[in-house]
C-alpha positions in Angstrom: -8.7 22.3 -118.0 -5.4 22.2 -118.7 -2.8 20.3 -116.4 -1.9 23.2 -114.7 -5.3 23.9 -113.6 -5.9 20.3 -112.6 -2.9 20.4 -110.5 -3.9 23.6 -108.7 -7.2 22.1 -107.9 -5.9 18.9 -106.6 -3.4 20.9 -104.2 -6.3 22.6 -102.9 -8.2 19.8 -102.0 -5.5 18.0 -100.7 -4.6 21.3 -98.7 -8.3 21.4 -97.3 -7.6 17.7 -96.2 -4.4 18.5 -94.7 -6.3 20.9 -92.4 -8.8 19.0 -91.4 -6.6 16.0 -90.7 -4.3 18.5 -88.6 -7.7 19.8 -86.5 -9.2 16.6 -86.0 -5.3 15.4 -84.3 -5.0 18.6 -82.4 -1.5 18.8 -84.5 -1.2 23.0 -84.2 1.9 23.0 -85.8 0.6 21.1 -89.2 -2.6 23.6 -88.7 -0.6 26.6 -89.1 1.4 25.3 -92.0 -1.5 25.1 -93.8 -1.6 28.9 -94.0 0.4 31.7 -95.3 1.7 34.3 -93.2 -0.8 37.0 -94.3 -3.8 34.7 -94.0 -7.1 35.8 -92.6 -9.4 33.1 -91.2 -13.0 34.2 -89.9 -16.0 32.4 -88.8 -19.0 34.9 -89.4 -21.3 34.8 -86.7 -19.0 33.4 -84.1 -16.7 36.2 -83.3 -13.6 34.3 -84.4 -11.4 36.3 -86.6 -7.7 35.9 -87.0 -4.7 37.2 -88.9 -1.3 35.5 -89.6 -0.4 31.8 -89.8 0.4 31.7 -85.9 -2.5 33.7 -84.6 -4.8 31.6 -86.6 -3.2 28.4 -85.2 -3.4 29.4 -82.0 -7.3 30.6 -82.5 -8.2 27.6 -83.6 -6.4 25.7 -80.8 -8.4 27.4 -78.4 -11.6 27.0 -79.8 -11.0 23.2 -80.1 -9.2 22.3 -77.2 -12.2 22.8 -74.7 -13.8 19.8 -76.7 -13.1 16.6 -75.5 -13.7 15.3 -78.8 -13.8 17.3 -82.0 -13.7 15.8 -85.6 -13.9 17.9 -88.7 -15.1 16.1 -91.7 -14.9 18.1 -95.5 -17.7 18.1 -97.8 -18.3 19.2 -101.0 -15.4 21.1 -101.7 -16.2 23.0 -105.2 -13.6 25.2 -106.4 -15.4 28.0 -108.5 -12.4 30.4 -110.1 -8.6 29.7 -110.0 -7.2 33.3 -109.9 -3.6 34.4 -108.8 -4.5 37.7 -107.3 
């Protein structure tokens, strides 16, 4: 593994952790910042699917806000392949 790949893997893990904290803290602007403008986000089987940074943040917010307590915890993040495509 070269330094670029190591740096890319670290950046992906940090992004996942940033997303986790943003949702847990209900910081919806920070949640939006975790996604590219053209991103797609879905939870198969739950009927949740959103496209675009702002729509994703709004959709996650709508799913989380009704809960008095909501905490995400990252577990066993594995990056099998890095691909620019």
